[in-house]
N, C-alpha and C positions, 0 to 999 in steps of 0.2 A: 768234519769241521773245516773251517776255512783258515786254519792257523798254520798250515804247513809252510807257507812262504815266510811267515813271520818268524817261525822257529828257525828256519834257515838263516834269516838275517841275524838273529841273536847268536846262532851257532858261529857264523862267520866273525862276528864282533868278538866273541869270547876267544875264538881261535886266533884272531889277530893279536889280542892281548897276550895270550899264551906264547905266541910266536916270538914276541919281544922278550919274554922271560926265559924261554927254552931255546938254546942254540939249535936252530934247524934251518934247512934250506927253504926257499920260498916255494919249491915244488913239493914239499912234504905234505902229505894228506892231513886234513884238519883232524880226523879221528886219531891219527898217530900223535899229533901234537897235544891234543887233549889228554890222551893216555899218558904221555910222558910228563905232562904238567900235573897229573893227578886230579883233574877236574872232570866231573861227569858231563855227559852231553847236555845240550841246552834243553832238550825235551824232558830230561829227568829233573833238571833244576826248575823248570817252569811248572812241572807237575807238583813238585814239592811246595812251591810258592802257592799254587792253587789249593792244595790241601790245607796249608796253614791258614789261608784266607777263609776257607770253609769252616775251619775250627773256630776262627774269630767270630764268624757269623753265628755259629751255634751258641756262643756265650752272650749274645746281645739280650737286652731286656725285652720282654714280650710286647711292650708298647713302643719300641723303637720303630721309626718309620721304615727302615730297611727290612724289618721282619715282616711288615705288611706286604712288601713286594716279593718276599721270598716264597710265598705260597703260589704265586702266579707262574705262568710259563715264560720265564725270563732267564737271563743268564744267572741272576742271583738265585732264582728258584732252583735251577739245575745245580748250582754250586752248593746250595743248602742240602739238596738231596744226596750229594756226595758224602756228607758226614753221616747221614742216617743209614746209608747202606754199608758203611765200612765198619767192620767189627773192631772193638777196642783192642789195642795192642798192649801187651804186658809191658810194664815199666821195668820190672826187675826179673832176673832170671829165675828166682825162686817162686815167682808167681806162675811159671809155666809147668815145669816138671821137676820134682826133686831129684837130686843126684842119688845114685845107689849108695847104700851104706856099706862100709868095709867092716866086716865082722870076723 
């Protein structure tokens, strides 16, 4: 994909904001500043936003105009495919594996 440069720009903007909040030298690496601020890298933040948008698209009504475009080979279609391929994640711990009983 052609987003590597854009992710870098977002990464620098977030690191600049974190640099103002975290006392650090101007020569400190961006990754170190993000780690100290407790903020994930821009790639992770953007992927989360992409998955949230895919979840929104999956809840649209079947007659919505965007749904008609989702079937085609477009960005929206690839985004809609993201939801179909991803297995559902459990919401609660007890939906996964029960804890062993102490007898």
